[in-house]
DSSP file (Angstrom, degrees, kcal/mol; ACC not computed):
  #  RESIDUE AA STRUCTURE BP1 BP2  ACC     N-H-->O    O-->H-N    N-H-->O    O-->H-N    TCO  KAPPA ALPHA  PHI   PSI    X-CA   Y-CA   Z-CA
    1    1 A M              0   0    0      0, 0.0     5,-0.1     0, 0.0     0, 0.0   0.000 360.0 360.0 360.0 136.7  -18.2  -28.4   -8.4
    2    2 A P    >   -     0   0    0      0, 0.0     3,-2.3     0, 0.0     4,-0.5  -0.383 360.0-121.4 -61.3 138.0  -22.0  -27.9   -7.8
    3    3 A P  G >  S+     0   0    0      0, 0.0     3,-1.1     0, 0.0     0, 0.0   0.805 109.6  62.1 -52.7 -34.1  -23.0  -24.4   -8.8
    4    4 A G  G 3  S+     0   0    0      1,-0.2     0, 0.0     3,-0.0     0, 0.0   0.652 102.1  52.0 -68.6 -14.7  -24.3  -23.6   -5.3
    5    5 A L  G <  S+     0   0    0     -3,-2.3    -1,-0.2     2,-0.1     0, 0.0   0.491  80.2 107.9 -99.0  -5.7  -20.8  -24.0   -3.9
    6    6 A I  S <  S-     0   0    0     -3,-1.1     3,-0.1    -4,-0.5     4,-0.1  -0.613  72.4-124.8 -75.8 123.6  -19.0  -21.7   -6.3
    7    7 A P    >   -     0   0    0      0, 0.0     3,-1.3     0, 0.0    -2,-0.1  -0.294  27.3 -96.1 -69.6 152.1  -18.0  -18.5   -4.4
    8    8 A A  T 3  S+     0   0    0      1,-0.2    26,-0.1    25,-0.1     0, 0.0  -0.345 110.9  35.1 -59.6 146.0  -19.1  -15.1   -5.6
    9    9 A G  T 3  S+     0   0    0      1,-0.3    25,-1.6    24,-0.1    -1,-0.2   0.511  81.8 147.0  84.8   4.9  -16.4  -13.4   -7.7
   10   10 A S    <   -     0   0    0     -3,-1.3    -1,-0.3    23,-0.2    23,-0.2  -0.418  59.5 -91.6 -70.7 151.1  -15.2  -16.6   -9.3
   11   11 A P        -     0   0    0      0, 0.0    -1,-0.1     0, 0.0    21,-0.0  -0.337  24.2-142.4 -64.6 144.2  -14.0  -16.3  -12.8
   12   12 A G  S    S+     0   0    0     -3,-0.1     2,-0.3     1,-0.0    -2,-0.1   0.640  83.0  16.2 -80.1 -15.6  -16.6  -16.8  -15.5
   13   13 A S  S >  S-     0   0    0      1,-0.0     3,-1.2     0, 0.0     4,-0.3  -0.933  86.1 -99.8-148.5 170.1  -14.1  -18.6  -17.8
   14   14 A E  T 3  S+     0   0    0     -2,-0.3     3,-0.2     1,-0.2    -1,-0.0   0.739 123.2  42.6 -65.6 -22.3  -10.7  -20.3  -17.6
   15   15 A T  T >  S+     0   0    0      1,-0.1     3,-1.5     2,-0.1    -1,-0.2   0.306  79.5 107.1-107.4   8.1   -9.0  -17.2  -19.0
   16   16 A A  T <  S+     0   0    0     -3,-1.2    -1,-0.1     1,-0.3    -2,-0.1   0.834  91.7  32.5 -58.5 -35.2  -10.9  -14.5  -17.0
   17   17 A F  T >  S+     0   0    0     -4,-0.3     3,-2.1    -3,-0.2    -1,-0.3   0.234  86.1 139.8-106.3  12.7   -7.9  -13.7  -14.8
   18   18 A E  T <  S+     0   0    0     -3,-1.5     3,-0.1     1,-0.3    -3,-0.1  -0.350  74.9  13.5 -60.2 131.8   -5.3  -14.4  -17.4
   19   19 A G  T 3  S+     0   0    0      1,-0.3    -1,-0.3    -2,-0.1     2,-0.2   0.418 100.6 122.7  82.7  -1.3   -2.5  -11.8  -17.2
   20   20 A K    <   -     0   0    0     -3,-2.1     2,-0.4     1,-0.0    -1,-0.3  -0.522  60.5-120.5 -89.8 160.6   -3.6  -10.5  -13.8
   21   21 A Q        -     0   0    0     17,-0.3    17,-2.8    -2,-0.2     2,-0.2  -0.844  20.3-122.7-104.9 138.4   -1.4  -10.5  -10.7
   22   22 A L  B     -A   37   0A   0     -2,-0.4    15,-0.3    15,-0.2    88,-0.1  -0.493   6.7-145.8 -72.6 144.6   -2.3  -12.3   -7.5
   23   23 A A  S    S+     0   0    0     13,-2.6    77,-0.5     1,-0.3    14,-0.1   0.764  84.7   0.1 -79.5 -27.1   -2.5  -10.2   -4.3
   24   24 A A  S    S-     0   0    0     12,-0.5    -1,-0.3    75,-0.1    84,-0.0  -0.973  93.6 -80.2-154.9 158.1   -1.1  -13.1   -2.2
   25   25 A P        -     0   0    0      0, 0.0     2,-0.3     0, 0.0    -2,-0.0  -0.261  42.3-143.2 -62.4 151.6    0.1  -16.6   -2.9
   26   26 A L        -     0   0    0      4,-0.0     2,-0.2    -4,-0.0     3,-0.1  -0.866  10.6-124.0-113.5 150.5   -2.5  -19.4   -3.3
   27   27 A R    >   -     0   0    0     -2,-0.3     3,-2.2     1,-0.1     2,-0.1  -0.598  44.4 -84.1 -86.9 155.0   -2.3  -23.0   -2.1
   28   28 A Q  T 3  S+     0   0    0      1,-0.3    -1,-0.1    -2,-0.2     3,-0.1  -0.369 117.7  16.2 -58.5 131.4   -2.8  -25.8   -4.6
   29   29 A G  T 3  S+     0   0    0      1,-0.3    -1,-0.3    -2,-0.1     2,-0.2   0.321  89.9 139.7  87.3  -7.8   -6.5  -26.5   -5.0
   30   30 A Q    <   -     0   0    0     -3,-2.2    -1,-0.3     1,-0.1     2,-0.2  -0.479  57.9-113.7 -70.9 137.9   -7.6  -23.2   -3.5
   31   31 A L        -     0   0    0     -2,-0.2     2,-0.4    -3,-0.1    -1,-0.1  -0.516  28.6-137.2 -73.8 138.3  -10.5  -21.5   -5.2
   32   32 A L        +     0   0    0     -2,-0.2     2,-0.3    -6,-0.0    -1,-0.0  -0.815  27.0 170.7-100.6 133.0   -9.7  -18.3   -6.9
   33   33 A T    >   -     0   0    0     -2,-0.4     3,-1.8   -23,-0.2   -23,-0.2  -0.843  49.8 -98.7-131.0 172.0  -12.0  -15.2   -6.8
   34   34 A D  G >  S+     0   0    0    -25,-1.6     3,-1.4     1,-0.3     7,-0.1   0.721 115.6  71.3 -64.5 -20.7  -11.6  -11.6   -7.8
   35   35 A A  G 3  S+     0   0    0      1,-0.3    -1,-0.3     7,-0.1     4,-0.1   0.644  96.3  52.8 -69.3 -13.6  -10.8  -10.6   -4.2
   36   36 A Q  G <  S+     0   0    0     -3,-1.8   -13,-2.6     2,-0.1   -12,-0.5   0.305  96.4  82.7-103.0   8.0   -7.4  -12.4   -4.6
   37   37 A I  B <  S-A   22   0A   0     -3,-1.4     5,-0.3   -15,-0.3   -15,-0.2  -0.915  87.8-108.5-114.6 137.0   -6.5  -10.4   -7.8
   38   38 A L  S    S+     0   0    0    -17,-2.8   -17,-0.3    -2,-0.4     3,-0.1  -0.425  85.0  57.5 -60.6 135.4   -4.9   -6.9   -7.9
   39   39 A G  S >  S-     0   0    0      1,-0.1     3,-1.8    -2,-0.1     4,-0.3  -0.896 112.4 -30.0 134.8-164.7   -7.6   -4.5   -9.1
   40   40 A P  G >  S+     0   0    0      0, 0.0     3,-1.5     0, 0.0    -1,-0.1   0.817 128.8  62.0 -57.6 -33.5  -11.1   -3.5   -8.0
   41   41 A G  G >  S+     0   0    0      1,-0.3     3,-2.2     2,-0.2    -3,-0.1   0.716  84.7  77.7 -66.0 -19.4  -11.8   -6.9   -6.5
   42   42 A L  G <  S+     0   0    0     -3,-1.8    -1,-0.3    -5,-0.3    -7,-0.1   0.767  90.1  55.7 -61.4 -24.5   -9.0   -6.5   -4.1
   43   43 A L  G X  S+     0   0    0     -3,-1.5     3,-2.6    -4,-0.3    -1,-0.3   0.356  76.5 135.5 -89.0   5.3  -11.3   -4.2   -2.0
   44   44 A A  T <  S+     0   0    0     -3,-2.2    -3,-0.0     1,-0.3     0, 0.0  -0.312  74.3  20.1 -55.3 131.2  -14.0   -6.9   -1.8
   45   45 A G  T 3  S+     0   0    0      1,-0.4    -1,-0.3     0, 0.0     3,-0.1   0.278  97.8 119.9  90.2 -11.2  -15.2   -7.0    1.8
   46   46 A S  S <  S-     0   0    0     -3,-2.6    -1,-0.4     1,-0.1     3,-0.1  -0.531  77.0 -87.0 -81.6 153.5  -14.0   -3.4    2.5
   47   47 A P    >   -     0   0    0      0, 0.0     3,-1.8     0, 0.0    -1,-0.1  -0.223  57.0 -85.1 -58.2 150.6  -16.5   -0.8    3.5
   48   48 A R  T 3  S+     0   0    0      1,-0.3     0, 0.0    -3,-0.1     0, 0.0  -0.285 117.4  28.6 -55.9 138.0  -18.2    1.1    0.7
   49   49 A G  T 3  S+     0   0    0      1,-0.3    -1,-0.3    -3,-0.1    75,-0.0   0.428  86.3 145.9  88.4  -0.5  -16.1    4.0   -0.5
   50   50 A S    <   -     0   0    0     -3,-1.8     2,-0.4    -7,-0.1    -1,-0.3  -0.328  33.8-152.4 -68.1 152.9  -12.8    2.4    0.5
   51   51 A A  E     -B  124   0B   0     73,-2.7    73,-2.7    74,-0.0     2,-0.7  -0.960  15.3-127.1-125.9 145.4   -9.8    3.1   -1.6
   52   52 A A  E     -B  123   0B   0     -2,-0.4    71,-0.2    71,-0.2    -9,-0.0  -0.843  32.3-168.2 -90.5 117.5   -6.7    1.0   -2.2
   53   53 A V  E     -B  122   0B   0     69,-3.0    69,-2.3    -2,-0.7     2,-0.3  -0.931  12.4-145.1-115.5 118.8   -3.7    3.2   -1.4
   54   54 A P  E     -B  121   0B   0      0, 0.0     2,-0.4     0, 0.0    67,-0.2  -0.646  20.0-171.4 -80.3 137.6   -0.1    2.2   -2.3
   55   55 A L  E     -B  120   0B   0     65,-3.2    65,-2.3    -2,-0.3     2,-0.7  -0.990  19.2-143.0-130.5 136.7    2.5    3.4    0.2
   56   56 A R  E     -B  119   0B   0     -2,-0.4    85,-0.4    63,-0.2    63,-0.2  -0.893  24.4-143.7-100.6 113.4    6.3    3.3   -0.1
   57   57 A M        -     0   0    0     61,-2.8    85,-0.2    -2,-0.7     6,-0.1  -0.435  12.7-129.7 -76.8 148.6    7.8    2.4    3.3
   58   58 A A  S    S+     0   0    0     83,-3.2    84,-0.1     1,-0.2    -1,-0.1   0.823 103.6  46.5 -66.4 -32.4   11.0    4.0    4.5
   59   59 A D    >   -     0   0    0     82,-0.4     3,-1.7     1,-0.1     4,-0.4  -0.856  68.7-171.6-114.3  95.0   12.5    0.6    5.4
   60   60 A P  G >  S+     0   0    0      0, 0.0     3,-1.3     0, 0.0    58,-0.3   0.802  83.7  63.2 -57.3 -30.4   11.8   -1.9    2.6
   61   61 A A  G >  S+     0   0    0      1,-0.3     3,-1.4     2,-0.2     4,-0.1   0.782  89.7  68.4 -66.0 -25.4   13.0   -4.8    4.7
   62   62 A S  G X  S+     0   0    0     -3,-1.7     3,-2.1     1,-0.3     4,-0.3   0.719  79.8  78.6 -66.9 -19.3   10.1   -4.2    7.2
   63   63 A I  G X  S+     0   0    0     -3,-1.3     3,-1.5    -4,-0.4    41,-0.4   0.791  80.2  68.9 -59.6 -27.5    7.6   -5.3    4.5
   64   64 A Q  G <  S+     0   0    0     -3,-1.4    -1,-0.3    -4,-0.3    -2,-0.2   0.649  91.8  61.5 -66.3 -13.5    8.6   -8.9    5.4
   65   65 A L  G <  S+     0   0    0     -3,-2.1     2,-0.3    -4,-0.1    -1,-0.3   0.545 100.2  58.8 -89.4  -8.5    6.9   -8.5    8.8
   66   66 A V    <   -     0   0    0     -3,-1.5    38,-1.0    -4,-0.3    39,-0.3  -0.910  58.3-176.6-127.1 149.2    3.4   -7.8    7.4
   67   67 A S    >   -     0   0    0     -2,-0.3     3,-2.0    36,-0.2    30,-0.3  -0.929  44.1 -67.7-138.9 163.4    1.0   -9.7    5.2
   68   68 A P  T 3  S+     0   0    0      0, 0.0    30,-0.2     0, 0.0     3,-0.1  -0.201 117.7  30.8 -53.9 137.6   -2.4   -9.1    3.7
   69   69 A G  T 3  S+     0   0    0     28,-3.0     2,-0.1     1,-0.4    29,-0.1   0.046  88.8 119.6 101.8 -24.5   -5.2   -8.9    6.3
   70   70 A Q    <   -     0   0    0     -3,-2.0    27,-2.8    26,-0.1    -1,-0.4  -0.423  61.8-125.7 -73.3 150.2   -3.1   -7.5    9.1
   71   71 A L  E     +DE  96 146C   0     75,-0.6    75,-2.3    25,-0.2     2,-0.3  -0.788  31.9 179.1 -96.4 139.5   -4.0   -4.1   10.5
   72   72 A V  E     -DE  95 145C   0     23,-2.2    23,-2.6    -2,-0.4     2,-0.4  -0.970  28.5-134.3-136.5 152.0   -1.4   -1.3   10.6
   73   73 A N  E     - E   0 144C   0     71,-2.4    71,-2.1    -2,-0.3     2,-0.6  -0.894  27.0-138.8 -95.3 137.3   -1.1    2.3   11.7
   74   74 A V  E     -DE  92 143C   0     18,-2.6    17,-2.9    -2,-0.4    18,-1.2  -0.892  21.6-166.6-102.2 123.7    0.7    4.4    9.1
   75   75 A V  E     -DE  90 142C   0     67,-2.9    67,-2.5    -2,-0.6     2,-0.5  -0.912   9.9-155.3-117.0 134.5    3.1    6.8   10.6
   76   76 A L  E     -DE  89 141C   0     13,-2.9    13,-2.4    -2,-0.4     2,-0.6  -0.935   4.8-168.8-107.9 126.6    4.8    9.8    9.0
   77   77 A T  E     -DE  88 140C   0     63,-2.8    63,-2.8    -2,-0.5     2,-0.2  -0.957  13.7-161.1-113.7 111.6    8.1   11.1   10.3
   78   78 A A  E     -     0   0C   0      9,-1.1     8,-4.1    -2,-0.6     2,-0.3  -0.619   9.9-132.4 -93.1 151.5    9.0   14.4    8.7
   79   79 A S  E     -D   85   0C   0     59,-0.4     8,-0.0     6,-0.3    -1,-0.0  -0.744   6.1-141.6-100.4 149.8   12.4   15.9    8.7
   80   80 A N        -     0   0    0      4,-1.9    -1,-0.1    -2,-0.3    -2,-0.0   0.351  51.1-106.0 -89.9   7.5   13.2   19.5    9.6
   81   81 A G  S    S+     0   0    0      3,-0.2    -2,-0.0     1,-0.0    -3,-0.0   0.432 106.4  89.1  85.9  -1.0   15.8   19.6    6.9
   82   82 A M  S    S-     0   0    0      2,-0.4    -1,-0.0     0, 0.0    -3,-0.0  -0.071 111.0 -97.7-118.9  31.6   18.7   19.5    9.3
   83   83 A E  S    S+     0   0    0      1,-0.2    -4,-0.0     0, 0.0     0, 0.0   0.635  93.0 116.0  63.7  14.3   19.0   15.7    9.4
   84   84 A Q  S    S-     0   0    0      0, 0.0    -4,-1.9     0, 0.0    -2,-0.4  -0.957  70.3-116.2-113.9 133.0   17.0   15.6   12.6
   85   85 A P  E     -D   79   0C   0      0, 0.0    -6,-0.3     0, 0.0     3,-0.1  -0.350  28.1-147.1 -66.6 144.4   13.7   13.9   12.6
   86   86 A G  E     -     0   0C   0     -8,-4.1     2,-0.1     1,-0.2    -7,-0.1  -0.088  44.8 -46.7 -90.4-162.9   10.6   16.0   13.3
   87   87 A E  E     -     0   0C   0    -10,-0.1    -9,-1.1    -2,-0.1     2,-0.3  -0.440  56.5-132.1 -68.1 138.6    7.4   15.1   15.0
   88   88 A S  E     -D   77   0C   0    -11,-0.2     2,-0.4    -2,-0.1   -11,-0.2  -0.715  24.3-170.5 -90.3 145.4    5.9   11.8   14.0
   89   89 A Q  E     -D   76   0C   0    -13,-2.4   -13,-2.9    -2,-0.3     2,-0.6  -0.998  25.0-122.6-137.8 143.6    2.2   11.7   13.2
   90   90 A I  E     -D   75   0C   0     -2,-0.4   -15,-0.2   -15,-0.2     3,-0.1  -0.741  24.4-178.0 -83.3 120.5   -0.3    8.9   12.6
   91   91 A L  E    S+     0   0C   0    -17,-2.9     2,-0.3    -2,-0.6    -1,-0.2   0.772  71.1   9.9 -88.8 -30.1   -1.9    9.3    9.2
   92   92 A A  E     -D   74   0C   0    -18,-1.2   -18,-2.6    39,-0.1     2,-0.4  -0.975  69.2-145.5-152.9 135.7   -4.2    6.3    9.4
   93   93 A E  E    S-     0   0C   0     -2,-0.3   -20,-0.2   -20,-0.2    35,-0.0  -0.862  72.8  -9.6-108.5 138.4   -5.1    4.0   12.2
   94   94 A A  E    S+     0   0C   0     -2,-0.4   -21,-0.2     1,-0.2    -1,-0.2   0.848  78.3 167.1  49.9  47.9   -5.9    0.2   11.9
   95   95 A V  E     -D   72   0C   0    -23,-2.6   -23,-2.2    -3,-0.3     2,-0.2  -0.758  36.3-117.4 -89.8 138.0   -6.0    0.1    8.1
   96   96 A P  E     -D   71   0C   0      0, 0.0    27,-2.3     0, 0.0     2,-0.4  -0.534  21.1-124.4 -77.2 138.6   -6.0   -3.4    6.6
   97   97 A V  E     +C  122   0B   0    -27,-2.8   -28,-3.0   -30,-0.3    25,-0.3  -0.665  27.4 179.1 -77.8 130.8   -3.1   -4.4    4.4
   98   98 A L  E     -     0   0B   0     23,-3.6     2,-0.3    -2,-0.4    24,-0.2   0.754  65.1  -2.7 -99.6 -34.6   -4.3   -5.6    1.0
   99   99 A W  E     -C  121   0B   0     22,-1.5    22,-2.9   -32,-0.1    -1,-0.4  -0.990  56.8-165.7-158.2 148.4   -0.9   -6.4   -0.7
  100  100 A T  E     -C  120   0B   0    -77,-0.5    20,-0.2    -2,-0.3     3,-0.1  -0.951  33.5-121.2-135.5 159.9    2.8   -6.2    0.0
  101  101 A S  S    S+     0   0    0     18,-1.9     7,-0.5    -2,-0.3     2,-0.4   0.614 108.7  37.0 -75.6 -10.9    5.9   -6.5   -2.2
  102  102 A A  E    S-F  107   0D   0     17,-0.3     2,-1.0   -39,-0.2     5,-0.2  -0.987  85.0-137.5-137.3 130.6    7.0   -9.4    0.0
  103  103 A Q  E >  S-F  106   0D   0      3,-1.2     3,-2.1    -2,-0.4   -36,-0.2  -0.761  72.9 -40.4 -96.9 101.4    4.4  -11.9    1.3
  104  104 A G  T 3  S-     0   0    0    -38,-1.0    -1,-0.2    -2,-1.0   -40,-0.1   0.831 119.7 -45.8  56.4  37.6    5.1  -12.8    4.9
  105  105 A G  T 3  S+     0   0    0      1,-0.4    -1,-0.3   -39,-0.3     2,-0.3   0.363 120.0 107.5  87.7  -6.3    8.9  -13.0    4.5
  106  106 A K  E <  S-F  103   0D   0     -3,-2.1    -3,-1.2     1,-0.1    -1,-0.4  -0.670  81.6 -90.0-100.4 159.8    8.6  -15.0    1.3
  107  107 A A  E     -F  102   0D   0     -2,-0.3    -5,-0.1    -5,-0.2    -1,-0.1  -0.350  50.3 -99.2 -64.0 148.3    9.3  -13.7   -2.2
  108  108 A S        -     0   0    0     -7,-0.5     4,-0.1     2,-0.2    -1,-0.1  -0.250  35.5-106.5 -61.0 156.2    6.3  -12.2   -3.9
  109  109 A P  S    S+     0   0    0      0, 0.0    -1,-0.1     0, 0.0    -2,-0.1   0.557 106.3  43.5 -68.4  -4.6    4.6  -14.5   -6.5
  110  110 A W  S    S-     0   0    0    -88,-0.1    -2,-0.2   -89,-0.0   -89,-0.0  -0.914 109.8 -73.1-132.2 162.5    6.2  -12.4   -9.3
  111  111 A P        -     0   0    0      0, 0.0     2,-0.1     0, 0.0    -1,-0.0  -0.270  50.0-121.8 -59.9 134.5    9.7  -11.0   -9.7
  112  112 A A        -     0   0    0     -4,-0.1     2,-0.3     4,-0.0   -10,-0.0  -0.472  32.1-173.5 -73.1 146.1   10.5   -8.1   -7.4
  113  113 A T    >>  -     0   0    0     -2,-0.1     4,-1.5     1,-0.0     3,-0.7  -0.875  41.4-103.3-132.9 167.6   11.6   -4.9   -9.1
  114  114 A A  T 34 S+     0   0    0     -2,-0.3    -1,-0.0     1,-0.2    -2,-0.0   0.818 120.2  60.3 -60.5 -30.1   12.9   -1.6   -7.9
  115  115 A E  T 34 S+     0   0    0      1,-0.2    -1,-0.2     3,-0.0    -3,-0.0   0.825 112.4  35.7 -68.6 -31.4    9.4   -0.1   -8.5
  116  116 A T  T X4 S+     0   0    0     -3,-0.7     3,-2.2   -15,-0.1    -1,-0.2   0.614  85.8 118.5 -98.1 -13.3    7.7   -2.6   -6.1
  117  117 A D  T 3< S+     0   0    0     -4,-1.5   -56,-0.1     1,-0.3   -15,-0.0  -0.328  87.7   7.0 -58.5 123.1   10.4   -2.8   -3.4
  118  118 A G  T 3  S+     0   0    0    -58,-0.3   -61,-2.8     1,-0.3     2,-0.3   0.559  95.1 142.8  84.2   8.3    9.0   -1.5   -0.1
  119  119 A L  E <   +B   56   0B   0     -3,-2.2   -18,-1.9   -63,-0.2     2,-0.4  -0.640  24.1 177.8 -88.8 141.7    5.4   -1.1   -1.3
  120  120 A V  E     -BC  55 100B   0    -65,-2.3   -65,-3.2    -2,-0.3     2,-0.5  -0.990  15.3-152.2-132.3 139.1    2.4   -1.8    0.8
  121  121 A V  E     -BC  54  99B   0    -22,-2.9   -23,-3.6    -2,-0.4   -22,-1.5  -0.970  18.9-175.7-113.4 127.5   -1.2   -1.3   -0.4
  122  122 A V  E     -BC  53  97B   0    -69,-2.3   -69,-3.0    -2,-0.5     2,-0.5  -0.843  28.5-118.8-119.2 156.5   -3.8   -0.6    2.3
  123  123 A A  E     +B   52   0B   0    -27,-2.3     2,-0.3    -2,-0.3   -71,-0.2  -0.846  43.8 175.9 -91.6 127.2   -7.6   -0.2    2.3
  124  124 A A  E     -B   51   0B   0    -73,-2.7   -73,-2.7    -2,-0.5   -32,-0.0  -0.934  32.3-112.6-134.3 153.4   -8.4    3.3    3.5
  125  125 A T     >  -     0   0    0     -2,-0.3     4,-2.9   -75,-0.2     5,-0.2  -0.284  46.2 -98.6 -70.7 169.7  -11.4    5.6    3.9
  126  126 A A  H  > S+     0   0    0      1,-0.2     4,-1.9     2,-0.2     5,-0.1   0.903 126.1  48.1 -59.1 -41.7  -11.7    8.6    1.7
  127  127 A E  H  > S+     0   0    0      2,-0.2     4,-1.7     1,-0.2    -1,-0.2   0.918 113.3  46.6 -66.8 -44.0  -10.3   10.8    4.5
  128  128 A Q  H  > S+     0   0    0      1,-0.2     4,-2.5     2,-0.2     5,-0.2   0.915 110.6  53.6 -63.4 -42.1   -7.4    8.5    5.2
  129  129 A A  H  X S+     0   0    0     -4,-2.9     4,-2.5     1,-0.2    -1,-0.2   0.885 105.5  54.0 -60.8 -39.0   -6.7    8.1    1.5
  130  130 A R  H  < S+     0   0    0     -4,-1.9    -1,-0.2    -5,-0.2    -2,-0.2   0.904 112.8  43.1 -61.7 -41.7   -6.5   11.9    1.2
  131  131 A R  H  < S+     0   0    0     -4,-1.7    -2,-0.2     1,-0.2    -1,-0.2   0.852 117.6  46.0 -72.1 -34.3   -3.9   12.1    4.0
  132  132 A L  H >< S+     0   0    0     -4,-2.5     3,-2.5    -5,-0.1     4,-0.4   0.821  84.6 101.9 -80.4 -32.4   -1.9    9.1    2.7
  133  133 A A  T 3< S-     0   0    0     -4,-2.5   -78,-0.1     1,-0.3   -80,-0.0  -0.338 105.1  -5.8 -59.5 120.3   -1.7   10.0   -1.0
  134  134 A G  T >  S+     0   0    0     -2,-0.2     3,-1.8     1,-0.1     4,-0.3   0.562  91.2 134.4  74.6   7.9    1.7   11.4   -1.6
  135  135 A A  G X>  +     0   0    0     -3,-2.5     3,-2.0     1,-0.3     4,-0.6   0.813  61.0  68.0 -61.5 -30.0    2.7   11.3    2.1
  136  136 A S  G 34 S+     0   0    0     -4,-0.4    -1,-0.3     1,-0.3     3,-0.3   0.698  92.2  61.4 -66.3 -15.3    6.1    9.7    1.3
  137  137 A T  G <4 S+     0   0    0     -3,-1.8    -1,-0.3     1,-0.2    -2,-0.2   0.619 101.7  53.4 -81.1 -11.9    7.1   13.1   -0.4
  138  138 A Q  T <4 S-     0   0    0     -3,-2.0   -59,-0.4    -4,-0.3     2,-0.3   0.540 127.8 -54.2 -97.2 -10.0    6.6   14.8    3.0
  139  139 A G  S  < S-     0   0    0     -4,-0.6     2,-0.4    -3,-0.3   -61,-0.2  -0.972  81.8 -34.5 165.8-156.8    8.9   12.5    5.0
  140  140 A K  E     -E   77   0C   0    -63,-2.8   -63,-2.8    -2,-0.3     2,-0.4  -0.809  49.1-144.5-101.5 136.1    9.4    8.8    5.8
  141  141 A L  E     +E   76   0C   0    -85,-0.4   -83,-3.2    -2,-0.4   -82,-0.4  -0.816  22.3 170.1-101.0 138.0    6.6    6.4    6.2
  142  142 A F  E     -E   75   0C   0    -67,-2.5   -67,-2.9    -2,-0.4     2,-0.3  -0.908  20.8-138.4-133.9 162.0    6.5    3.5    8.6
  143  143 A F  E     -E   74   0C   0     -2,-0.3     2,-0.4   -69,-0.2   -69,-0.2  -0.932   4.1-155.4-122.7 154.4    3.9    1.1    9.8
  144  144 A V  E     -E   73   0C   0    -71,-2.1   -71,-2.4    -2,-0.3     2,-0.2  -0.997  23.6-125.9-124.3 123.3    3.1   -0.2   13.2
  145  145 A L  E     -E   72   0C   0     -2,-0.4     2,-0.3   -73,-0.2   -73,-0.2  -0.495  33.5-172.7 -68.1 135.0    1.3   -3.6   13.5
  146  146 A V  E     -E   71   0C   0    -75,-2.3   -75,-0.6    -2,-0.2     2,-0.1  -0.920  23.0-109.5-129.4 156.5   -1.9   -3.3   15.6
  147  147 A A        -     0   0    0     -2,-0.3   -77,-0.0     1,-0.1   -75,-0.0  -0.429  44.9 -91.0 -79.1 157.1   -4.4   -5.8   17.0
  148  148 A S        -     0   0    0     -2,-0.1    -1,-0.1     1,-0.1     3,-0.1  -0.396  51.2-100.8 -62.7 143.2   -7.9   -6.2   15.6
  149  149 A P        -     0   0    0      0, 0.0    -1,-0.1     0, 0.0    -3,-0.0  -0.388  45.0 -99.5 -65.2 146.4  -10.3   -3.9   17.4
  150  150 A P              0   0    0      0, 0.0    -3,-0.0     0, 0.0     0, 0.0  -0.305 360.0 360.0 -63.6 149.3  -12.4   -5.9   20.0
  151  151 A G              0   0    0     -3,-0.1    -3,-0.0     0, 0.0     0, 0.0   0.368 360.0 360.0 147.0 360.0  -15.9   -6.8   18.8
């Protein structure tokens, strides 16, 4: 490939991404860059100061409905301790999904484990990340798919 056509973030050698995990499946012949690998490159294209925040959803099966690139609102439903749900609150609005434990209803590119079941990683601002970190210990987390903002 001519050097001018090689995308930024491409591996410098054949083994540069060896042992790394893909954020989403790739098609045969698709060029690989650091933005498709779990790690710091996963935030490529996100606003400066963004953080990748892992979230454990209350309904692991719902992960099949979302894929990287989609925008979601993250909602916390807290319990009052008497088996009745409390007030729901939106912790983060229109955050992009970076990675899920199931990719668009298909199995993840690596074997699923109990540790990854129900996980979603989103890109969040510093303030959103502060609200989201550890939120699953305060109640149940859900996501709501939202449309891209106009513009």
